[in-house]
C-alpha positions as CSV (number, residue, x, y, z in Angstrom):
1,M,-7.1,30.9,-6.3
2,R,-9.4,29.5,-3.4
3,V,-10.3,26.0,-3.8
4,L,-12.7,24.3,-1.4
5,F,-12.9,20.3,-1.8
6,F,-16.0,18.5,-1.0
7,S,-15.4,15.4,0.4
8,E,-17.3,13.0,3.1
9,I,-14.2,11.7,4.4
10,H,-11.6,13.8,5.9
11,D,-9.1,11.1,7.2
12,P,-6.4,10.4,4.7
13,G,-5.4,7.1,6.4
14,V,-9.2,5.8,5.3
15,G,-9.3,5.8,1.4
16,S,-6.9,6.2,-1.5
17,S,-8.9,9.0,-3.1
18,V,-9.0,10.9,0.2
19,R,-5.4,10.9,0.6
20,Q,-4.8,12.2,-2.9
21,T,-7.3,15.0,-2.3
22,F,-5.0,16.0,0.5
23,R,-2.0,15.8,-1.6
24,V,-3.4,17.9,-4.4
25,A,-4.5,20.6,-1.7
26,A,-0.7,20.6,-0.5
27,A,0.5,21.1,-4.0
28,L,-1.9,23.9,-4.6
29,R,-0.4,25.7,-1.6
30,A,2.9,24.9,-2.4
31,R,1.9,26.8,-5.7
32,G,0.8,29.7,-4.0
33,H,-2.8,29.0,-4.0
34,Q,-5.2,28.3,-0.9
35,A,-6.9,25.1,-0.3
36,A,-9.5,23.7,2.3
37,V,-11.8,21.0,2.7
38,L,-15.4,20.5,3.4
39,S,-16.4,17.3,5.2
40,T,-19.0,15.7,7.4
41,V,-18.9,13.8,10.6
42,R,-21.4,11.5,12.5
43,D,-21.1,12.7,15.8
44,P,-22.1,16.3,16.7
45,Q,-19.6,17.0,19.1
46,D,-17.0,16.5,16.1
47,A,-18.9,19.3,14.0
48,F,-15.9,21.8,14.3
49,P,-13.1,23.1,12.2
50,T,-9.9,21.5,12.1
51,E,-6.7,20.8,10.1
52,V,-5.4,18.0,8.5
53,E,-1.9,17.4,7.1
54,G,-1.9,21.5,7.0
55,T,-5.2,21.8,5.1
56,P,-8.0,23.5,6.9
57,V,-10.9,21.2,7.3
58,F,-14.8,22.4,7.9
59,R,-16.6,19.5,9.5
60,I,-20.3,19.6,9.4
61,H,-22.7,17.0,11.4
62,S,-24.9,14.6,9.2
63,D,-26.1,11.4,10.5
64,Y,-29.1,9.1,9.1
65,N,-29.8,5.5,8.3
66,V,-28.0,5.2,4.8
67,R,-30.8,2.9,3.7
68,W,-32.5,6.3,2.8
69,R,-29.4,7.5,0.6
70,G,-31.4,7.7,-2.7
71,W,-33.6,10.4,-0.9
72,V,-31.3,12.3,1.3
73,S,-28.4,12.4,-0.9
74,L,-30.5,14.6,-3.3
75,K,-30.7,17.3,-0.7
76,N,-29.6,16.9,2.7
77,P,-31.3,19.4,5.2
78,A,-28.7,19.0,7.7
79,I,-26.2,20.4,5.3
80,T,-27.7,23.5,3.9
81,R,-27.3,26.0,6.4
82,P,-23.9,25.0,7.6
83,L,-22.6,25.0,4.2
84,D,-24.0,28.4,3.3
85,A,-22.1,29.7,6.2
86,V,-18.8,28.1,5.0
87,L,-19.3,29.4,1.5
88,A,-19.8,32.7,2.9
89,E,-17.0,32.6,5.2
90,W,-14.5,31.0,3.0
91,R,-15.7,32.6,-0.5
92,P,-13.9,30.0,-2.7
93,D,-13.4,30.6,-6.3
94,V,-13.9,26.9,-7.2
95,V,-15.6,24.2,-5.6
96,H,-14.0,20.6,-6.2
97,A,-16.4,18.1,-5.5
98,H,-15.2,14.4,-4.9
99,L,-17.3,12.4,-2.5
100,V,-20.8,14.0,-2.1
101,H,-23.1,11.1,-2.9
102,T,-24.1,10.1,0.9
103,H,-23.9,13.3,3.3
104,I,-23.0,16.2,1.4
105,G,-25.7,15.7,-1.1
106,Y,-26.1,16.8,-4.7
107,D,-27.8,20.1,-3.9
108,A,-24.6,21.3,-2.1
109,L,-23.2,21.7,-5.9
110,T,-26.3,24.0,-6.6
111,Q,-25.2,25.9,-3.3
112,A,-21.8,26.3,-4.6
113,R,-22.8,27.7,-7.8
114,A,-25.4,29.9,-6.4
115,A,-22.4,31.2,-4.3
116,G,-20.6,32.4,-7.3
117,A,-17.6,29.4,-7.3
118,G,-17.1,27.6,-10.3
119,V,-18.0,24.1,-9.8
120,V,-15.8,20.9,-10.8
121,F,-17.1,17.4,-10.2
122,T,-14.9,14.1,-10.0
123,A,-16.6,11.2,-10.4
124,H,-14.6,8.5,-8.5
125,D,-17.1,5.8,-8.9
126,V,-20.5,5.0,-10.4
127,M,-22.8,6.4,-7.9
128,V,-24.1,9.2,-10.2
129,F,-26.4,6.7,-11.7
130,C,-26.1,3.6,-9.5
131,Y,-27.0,3.0,-5.9
132,Q,-23.6,1.1,-5.2
133,K,-20.4,-0.3,-6.7
134,L,-21.7,-1.4,-10.4
135,T,-21.9,-5.2,-10.1
136,C,-24.8,-6.4,-12.5
137,F,-23.3,-5.3,-15.9
138,H,-21.1,-8.5,-16.4
139,G,-23.7,-11.2,-15.9
140,G,-22.0,-13.0,-13.3
141,E,-21.0,-16.7,-13.5
142,K,-23.7,-17.3,-16.1
143,H,-22.1,-15.0,-18.8
144,K,-18.5,-15.5,-17.5
145,G,-18.3,-11.8,-16.8
146,M,-18.6,-10.8,-20.7
147,L,-22.5,-9.3,-20.5
148,E,-21.3,-5.5,-20.7
149,D,-24.7,-4.2,-19.6
150,Y,-24.0,-0.7,-18.3
151,T,-27.3,1.4,-18.4
152,A,-29.3,1.8,-15.2
153,R,-32.9,1.2,-15.5
154,P,-36.0,0.2,-13.4
155,S,-36.1,-3.3,-14.4
156,K,-32.7,-3.5,-13.3
157,C,-32.3,-1.4,-10.4
158,I,-35.8,-2.2,-8.6
159,P,-34.9,-5.9,-8.0
160,C,-31.6,-4.7,-7.0
161,Q,-32.5,-2.2,-4.5
162,R,-36.3,-2.9,-3.7
163,F,-37.6,-0.4,-1.0
164,R,-34.3,1.9,-1.5
165,F,-35.1,2.6,-5.2
166,R,-36.1,6.3,-5.4
167,P,-38.1,7.1,-8.6
168,G,-36.5,10.0,-10.6
169,R,-33.3,9.7,-8.6
170,N,-31.0,9.6,-11.7
171,Q,-32.9,12.2,-13.3
172,R,-32.6,14.8,-10.7
173,I,-28.9,14.1,-10.4
174,R,-28.7,14.5,-14.3
175,E,-30.3,17.8,-13.7
176,V,-28.1,19.2,-11.3
177,L,-24.7,18.1,-12.7
178,E,-25.7,19.5,-15.9
179,R,-27.0,22.9,-14.5
180,D,-24.6,23.6,-11.8
181,V,-21.3,21.9,-12.6
182,H,-19.2,23.6,-14.9
183,R,-16.5,21.0,-15.7
184,F,-17.3,17.1,-15.3
185,T,-14.4,15.1,-14.8
186,V,-13.8,11.1,-14.2
187,V,-10.6,9.4,-13.0
188,S,-10.6,6.9,-16.0
189,D,-11.8,6.7,-19.6
190,A,-13.8,3.6,-18.9
191,L,-15.8,5.4,-16.1
192,G,-16.4,8.4,-18.5
193,E,-17.7,5.7,-21.0
194,I,-20.4,4.4,-19.0
195,I,-21.5,7.6,-17.3
196,R,-21.8,8.9,-20.7
197,A,-24.2,5.9,-21.7
198,N,-26.2,7.0,-18.7
199,G,-26.8,10.6,-20.0
200,I,-24.4,12.6,-18.2
201,R,-22.2,14.7,-19.8
202,V,-18.1,13.9,-19.3
203,D,-15.7,16.9,-20.1
204,R,-12.2,15.4,-19.3
205,T,-10.3,12.4,-17.8
206,L,-8.2,13.4,-14.7
207,H,-6.5,10.0,-14.0
208,N,-5.7,9.5,-10.3
209,A,-2.2,10.0,-8.9
210,I,0.3,9.4,-6.1
211,E,3.2,11.2,-4.6
212,P,6.1,8.5,-4.5
213,K,8.3,8.3,-1.3
214,E,11.2,6.9,-0.6
215,P,11.3,3.0,-0.5
216,P,11.5,1.6,3.1
217,A,15.1,0.3,4.3
218,S,15.6,-3.5,3.7
219,E,15.9,-3.8,7.5
220,A,12.4,-2.7,8.2
221,V,11.1,-5.1,5.2
222,D,13.0,-7.8,6.4
223,A,11.6,-7.3,9.8
224,F,8.0,-7.3,8.4
225,R,8.6,-10.5,6.6
226,E,9.6,-12.0,10.0
227,R,6.9,-10.8,11.9
228,F,4.2,-11.9,9.3
229,G,6.1,-15.5,8.4
230,L,6.9,-14.3,4.7
231,T,10.7,-14.7,5.0
232,G,11.3,-17.3,2.0
233,K,7.9,-17.1,0.8
234,R,6.5,-16.2,-2.6
235,V,3.9,-13.3,-1.8
236,I,0.8,-12.4,-3.4
237,A,-0.9,-9.3,-2.0
238,I,-4.3,-7.8,-2.1
239,G,-5.2,-4.7,-0.5
240,G,-7.7,-2.0,0.0
241,R,-11.6,-2.7,1.1
242,L,-12.0,-6.2,1.6
243,H,-15.5,-7.4,-0.2
244,E,-16.6,-9.9,-2.3
245,Q,-16.8,-7.4,-5.1
246,K,-13.3,-6.9,-4.7
247,G,-12.7,-10.5,-5.9
248,V,-11.3,-11.4,-2.2
249,G,-13.3,-14.8,-2.8
250,K,-11.9,-15.2,-6.5
251,L,-8.3,-14.9,-5.3
252,L,-8.8,-17.6,-2.6
253,E,-10.0,-19.8,-5.3
254,M,-7.2,-18.9,-7.4
255,L,-4.7,-19.6,-4.4
256,A,-6.2,-23.3,-4.1
257,R,-5.0,-23.9,-7.8
258,L,-1.5,-22.1,-7.1
259,A,-0.9,-24.1,-4.1
260,P,0.0,-27.5,-5.4
261,E,2.7,-25.9,-7.8
262,F,3.9,-23.4,-5.2
263,P,4.0,-24.9,-1.6
264,D,5.6,-21.8,-0.5
265,V,3.0,-19.2,-1.7
266,R,1.3,-16.7,0.9
267,L,-1.5,-14.5,0.3
268,L,-1.0,-11.3,2.1
269,V,-4.6,-9.6,2.8
270,M,-3.8,-6.0,3.6
271,G,-7.4,-5.1,4.9
272,K,-9.2,-5.1,8.2
273,R,-8.8,-8.5,10.0
274,A,-12.3,-8.5,11.5
275,I,-13.6,-8.5,7.9
276,Y,-11.3,-11.2,6.5
277,D,-12.4,-13.3,9.7
278,G,-16.1,-12.9,9.0
279,E,-16.5,-12.9,5.5
280,F,-13.7,-15.0,4.1
281,A,-11.8,-17.0,6.5
282,A,-14.5,-19.9,6.4
283,Q,-14.2,-20.0,2.6
284,A,-10.3,-20.4,3.0
285,R,-10.6,-23.1,5.4
286,A,-13.0,-25.0,3.2
287,L,-10.5,-24.5,0.1
288,G,-7.8,-25.9,2.1
289,V,-5.6,-22.8,2.1
290,A,-6.3,-21.2,5.2
291,E,-2.5,-21.8,6.1
292,H,-1.6,-19.9,3.1
293,V,-3.3,-16.7,3.9
294,V,-1.8,-14.1,6.1
295,P,-4.2,-11.4,7.1
296,T,-2.6,-8.4,8.4
297,D,-5.3,-6.0,9.5
298,Y,-5.3,-2.3,8.5
299,L,-2.1,-1.0,7.8
300,S,-0.7,2.5,7.1
301,G,2.6,4.5,7.0
302,D,5.9,2.5,7.4
303,D,3.9,-0.8,7.6
304,L,2.0,-0.4,4.5
305,A,5.2,0.5,2.8
306,C,7.0,-2.6,4.0
307,A,4.0,-4.6,3.0
308,Y,4.4,-3.6,-0.6
309,A,8.1,-4.0,-0.5
310,A,7.6,-7.6,0.7
311,T,5.2,-8.6,-1.9
312,D,6.3,-10.3,-5.1
313,V,2.9,-10.0,-7.2
314,F,0.0,-7.7,-6.6
315,A,-3.5,-8.8,-7.3
316,T,-6.6,-6.7,-8.2
317,P,-9.3,-9.3,-8.9
318,S,-12.4,-7.1,-8.7
319,I,-15.8,-8.5,-10.0
320,C,-17.2,-5.0,-9.7
321,F,-16.5,-2.4,-12.2
322,D,-13.2,-1.1,-10.7
323,T,-13.0,2.4,-11.9
324,F,-9.2,3.0,-11.4
325,G,-7.7,1.3,-8.5
326,L,-5.2,3.4,-6.7
327,V,-3.7,0.4,-5.1
328,N,-2.4,-0.6,-8.5
329,L,-0.3,2.7,-8.4
330,E,0.9,2.2,-4.9
331,A,2.1,-1.3,-6.0
332,M,3.7,0.4,-9.2
333,E,5.5,2.7,-6.7
334,H,7.1,-0.1,-5.1
335,R,8.3,-1.9,-8.4
336,K,5.8,-4.6,-8.2
337,P,3.9,-6.0,-11.2
338,V,0.4,-6.1,-11.0
339,V,-2.4,-8.9,-12.2
340,A,-5.5,-6.5,-12.5
341,T,-9.2,-7.0,-13.6
342,S,-10.2,-6.3,-16.9
343,F,-13.3,-4.6,-15.7
344,G,-12.8,-0.6,-15.4
345,G,-10.0,1.5,-15.7
346,S,-6.9,-0.9,-14.6
347,K,-6.2,-1.3,-18.4
348,E,-5.2,2.3,-18.3
349,V,-2.8,2.2,-15.7
350,I,-1.5,-1.6,-16.2
351,E,0.2,-2.2,-19.8
352,D,-0.9,-5.6,-20.1
353,G,2.2,-8.0,-21.0
354,V,4.6,-4.8,-20.0
355,S,3.9,-3.7,-16.5
356,G,2.0,-6.5,-15.2
357,F,-1.5,-8.4,-16.9
358,I,-5.0,-7.5,-17.5
359,A,-7.2,-10.8,-17.0
360,N,-11.2,-11.4,-16.6
361,P,-11.4,-12.8,-12.8
362,F,-14.4,-15.0,-13.6
363,D,-11.8,-16.7,-16.1
364,L,-10.2,-18.4,-13.1
365,D,-7.8,-20.4,-15.4
366,S,-6.4,-17.3,-17.1
367,F,-6.0,-15.1,-14.2
368,T,-4.3,-18.0,-12.0
369,E,-1.8,-18.6,-14.8
370,R,-1.0,-14.8,-15.0
371,L,-0.2,-15.1,-11.4
372,A,1.7,-18.4,-12.0
373,C,3.8,-17.0,-14.7
374,L,4.9,-14.3,-12.2
375,L,5.6,-16.4,-9.3
376,R,7.8,-18.8,-11.7
377,D,9.9,-16.0,-13.0
378,P,12.0,-13.6,-10.7
379,A,13.5,-11.9,-13.7
380,L,10.0,-11.3,-15.5
381,R,8.9,-9.9,-12.2
382,L,11.8,-7.6,-11.7
383,E,11.4,-6.4,-15.3
384,M,7.7,-5.7,-15.2
385,G,7.9,-4.1,-11.9
386,E,10.8,-1.6,-13.1
387,R,8.3,-1.1,-16.3
388,G,5.4,-0.1,-13.8
389,Y,7.6,2.3,-11.8
390,E,8.9,4.1,-14.8
391,L,5.0,4.3,-15.8
392,M,4.0,5.6,-12.7
393,Q,6.7,8.3,-12.6
394,Q,5.8,9.4,-16.3
395,R,1.8,9.5,-16.0
396,F,0.7,9.5,-12.5
397,T,2.0,11.9,-10.4
398,I,0.5,14.5,-8.2
399,D,2.2,17.3,-9.8
400,R,0.7,16.1,-13.1
401,L,-2.6,15.8,-11.7
402,T,-2.4,19.3,-10.0
403,S,-1.4,21.0,-13.2
404,E,-4.6,19.3,-15.0
405,C,-6.9,20.3,-11.8
406,L,-5.5,23.9,-12.4
407,E,-6.6,23.9,-15.9
408,E,-10.0,22.6,-14.8
409,Y,-10.5,25.4,-12.2
410,G,-9.7,28.0,-14.6
411,A,-12.2,26.7,-16.9
412,A,-14.9,26.3,-14.4
413,R,-14.1,29.6,-13.1
414,D,-14.4,31.5,-16.5
415,S,-17.8,29.3,-17.1
416,A,-19.4,30.7,-13.8
417,G,-18.3,34.2,-14.7
418,S,-19.7,33.9,-18.3
419,I,-23.0,32.5,-16.8
420,E,-23.1,35.1,-14.1
421,M,-22.7,37.9,-16.8
422,K,-25.6,36.4,-18.8
423,A,-27.8,35.9,-15.9
424,T,-27.2,39.8,-15.4
């Protein structure tokens, strides 16, 4: 089978979902299939085929002011002809679309179906009905995160998006997904529930996965601790995209509550240093916890593995709808307990009270106490970390995900053939 992935990002170091795409591509090749990725670049000089981790990548140029994404993402004229050429050259049996909501665009799904491919779409986020990360559903501090209003409508979206609001956008997306996508999948049941609430068919949940690696050597972890001043400290970590909606500010407030009981606590911030310095350092100083924060800048490879290994408790206190949270799996890979947000799919990954805790980040007392419980009890950390590792191995491996993808590819290809036969 020939599978062409759509992903607007082709650097596995940039995002967990991109790393996962390339690992599934490698697993497909190991099973005797062929796989390639279609991606986009901002610089026209980069618009040529390349190879990433053994997978061919077709790179198409597209660049525009993303304030117009509500319009351009429906049909991006910069993509149309180059995509037709790739489809004609590579002739995929199946197109598996992951990230398309900015540069590749939804019309690319129509092109893929017209080329005769079975089309599988995996929603990693809420962009099929929301213009951004879903942040309005919980009602914020006023409702303590308990509102649960998930449906998009003009009365909510126009005040949020203002001139970016595109009348008819969501209806157009629904039409394309219904007509041109043979199998629509999501990365968590929680995401599927709110996508269905917005009038979109969901066929199946394909939970995210990782490919576990050997743990780093203890000497390397000790050197990492020494390098960042973590030796002899109790370490809470947060990783991934540093943004207010990912709960970084909330975690700083929790740190201020923890520091009096745990003067040796450190918050390891695994993300771009410039973002931390520009958006969160002032808050840390105002809360009096700046000396307890250790920003690392962007980490990858061995450094990232050592960071997880040097962590005692991992936290994902997102106040947006966190669809899955691959960082949770990465922490579990390193046998670390996780305290995760109650918003989104984390509760499908973390067994509350078994491999970590699930808590509402607007309830600072509750979330902080769960962190404190783990900081106080090394035996509990070890027990939960081991249980999380076992769950990751049982439920969230690339091998499992690849098998499920192949089932979806077969169903999509069968549907495409059936539709083609009816058309003729």
